[in-house]
N, C-alpha and C positions, 0 to 999 in steps of 0.2 A: 504492498498499500505505498509506503514510506517514498518506494522508489518512481512509483507511477505518480504520485506529487509532483517529485522534484524532476522529475523528467519533462514534465508537463511544465512547469516553471520554468525549464530551460529553455523551452521551445519557444513559449510565449515571450520570451527575454529576447532571444535571438531573432524573431518575427520583428519587434519593435526595433532591435537595434541595427535590422537593415534598412528599414526605413527611415532611421531617424538621421537628421541633417549634423547633430553636434550630440555628441558624448563629455561627459565629465563625472570624475569619479571622485569619492572624497570619505571623510570618518565623519562620525557623527555620535554623540553623548547626551545622556541627560538622565535627569529624575523618571522615574516611574514609580505610579501607582496600582495595584492589583487589586481589585476588589471580585470576591468567590463569593456567591450564595447557592445555597441548596435550597431546594423544597419540594417537602413530601408531607401526603396527607395534610394538606391545608396548612401548614406551617413551613414559615420563610426564615432564613438564616443567613445573614452575610456578615463580612467583615474584610478590615483592607490592610494592607500593609503596603510598605513603601522599599524601594529599591533603588537600583539604577539599570539602564543600559547604555551599550558600546557598542560601535558595528562601521560596516561601510556600507557606503551610500553610491547609487548610480543616477545619472540623470539622462535620459535618453530623451531628446529634442525632438519634437514632431513636427510641430509649426509656432509661430509667432506666440502664441496665447496656449499649447498643450507639449505637455511634458509626459512620461514617464518615467518615476521613479523607484525601482526595487531595492531595498534595503537588505542586508544580512545584518542581525542585531543578537549580540548576547545578554540575556537578560537576567538579573540575581535580584530576590525579594525573598526573604526573611530566611537566610539558607534555601531558598530552592533556584533550580537554573533550569533557563530554558532558551531557545534560538526561534526568535520572531522574524517573518519573512513576508514583511509586507510590500505589495505593488501596489501602488498609488497613482491615477492617473492627475496631475496637479496642473490646474485651470488657472491662469493668471486672470486675474479681477482688478489690476492696475500695472504700474511697471515694478514694484516690489512685492507687491502680497498676491497669494497665491493661494486656492483652497483646492483641497488633497482628499479626494475619496479613491476607496479599491478595498479588495480583499486581504485579508493576512492570516497566513498560518502560524501557529503555534505548536513549537514540538518539545515537548517536556525534557529535560535532558536527567532527570528522575528515572528511578526505578516506579513505572504504573503499577498500580494493586489491582485485582482481578477485576473483572466488573465496570474498568475503567478505559478510557482512550487515553492514551499520551499526545496527540494530535487534537488541536483546535481548529474551527475554521471560523473567523472575523469579520466584521465588515468595518471599515477604518474610515475616518474623516476626522478634518483636522484644516489649519490656516499653519501656511509659512510667510516668513518675511523676509528677504534678502538684505542683510545689510550693505553688502556692498558683491563686488562678483564672485570673491571669493566664499563669504561668512554665511550663514545664514540661521533661524531660527524656527522652530518648530513647534506647533503645540498639536495632539491630536489625542482620542480618542476613541476605543474600539469596544465591539459588541460582538461576544460568541453568539452565534446564529446554530454550531451542535450543541447536542446534548454530551457533555465528558462522561455521566453515566451510563454504561451500556448493558449494564442488567435487565432483568424481567421486571422488579420493582416500578412502581411508577414515582421516579425520581427525577429531578431534573439539577445539574450541578452546573455552573456557568461562570465563565470571567469575562470581566472587562476590565480594561489599561486604561489608564492617562499617562501620557508621555509629553513631555514638556523639555527641549535638548537645544542643543546649539551644532553646528554643524561647518564644515569646513573643506571645500571642492579646491581640490591640490593638481587634480591634471584635468 
């Protein structure tokens, strides 16, 4: 399953890079707040923890007002680790501001308990601001759309993420 997802993402990225007029690569890091919720038998419990993320970013310019930005991020929250793989469409709303939306995959680097999935499928949305040609800031919120619980009980386990960070495009 993980191989199929990764191959699909790679093909998607290559298709956009073939049409892209300009490509820039860089690094990004920042604050991460993870909120987990469990719903069972009409009872809902949630909690949030803070951590950080760090990783690589690519920006494939497709047109003057649109680009595709895949990222590979390492995330650490309360001794839990994961890989975040957002693939965002960036829509320029002015010369410096952009709106971002797209899917995000989250792969747990922890041992996954029985009846739970180690992969999350999220929808991400956010805003970005280009400080100059190289530096940018972004804020993003993601909603998990699949249920992490795969067992037979009527239980829903989901996570949401808030990220706020700074990036630098060096190539």
